[in-house]
N, C-alpha and C positions, 0 to 999 in steps of 0.2 A: 504494500500500500504506500502510495506516495504522500509526502507531507503537504499539507495545505497551508496557504497564506493565513487562513483563520487560526489554525493551530499555532503557527509561529508567533502571531501577534498576541495571542492569548498567553503564551508562555513567557513573554518578555515585556518589560515596561516600555522600552523604546526600541523600535525596530526600523532599520533602514534597508531597503532593497536598492542595491547600488551596482555600478560598474567600476572596476578597478581604476581605469584611466579617465573617468568622467570628471571634469573640473567642478561641476555643480555638486556631484556626489562627494568629492573631496571637501568642498566648502561645508556642506551639510554635516558630514561626519565630524569635521573640526568644531563646528558650533556645538554639536550635541555632546561630543566627548569633553569639551571644555566645561559644559554645564552639569554633566552627570557621568558617573562611571557605569551606569546601568544601560548601556547601549549595545544592542546586538545587530551586527551588520551582516547581511547576506549579499555576497558579491555574485550576482546572477550570471555574469559572463564567465565565472569560474566554476559554476555548479552544473552538474549533469542535468538537474531539473530546473535550472534557472529560467529557461524560456517558458516552461510550464507555470512557474511562479509569476512571471511577468504577465502571462495571459490571464491568470486568475485575477491579478490586480486590475488589469484592463477591464475585464468582464464585470467585476464587482464594484469598482470605484471609478471607472471611466477615466483612468489615469494612464497615459501612454508612455510616459518618459520616466527615466530615473534621475534623481532618487525618488523613491516612494517612501514616505515617512509616516510612521504610526507611533502615537504616544498614548499610553494607557488604553490600548485597544482601539483607539480612534484614528482614522485616516486624517492626517493634517495637510497633506499635499507634497509639494516638492521643495526645492531649495529656496525659491523666492518666497514661498509661503512661510517657511521656517524663519527666514531673515525678517519678515514682517512681524512674526510672533516674538522674535527676540527683541526687536526694536520697541514693540508696544509693551513688553513686560509679560505678555501672555505665556511665553515659553517657561519662564521661571515659575509662574503660578502652576502650570501643568506638571512641572517636574517636582514641585514641593511635596 
């Protein structure tokens, strides 16, 4: 049985579905790891089931790009969404 996105986000406080060489992913991971140690990153381009995970995200959340970021089980968007949350103070509140 293959792992589902729903299982992965349920098991971790902060989840990032990423690509290794994506600059937006690198930025998002930097923001999150600076804010909390509780970050789980899945590098989809390095995983056998990475394309399946990305397809699940597209189908469930209508999000086509990486990074795809989840906090406390909730989809929050990509890098620009995360940067806006950081600027507004919402990120710190969600991670508290």
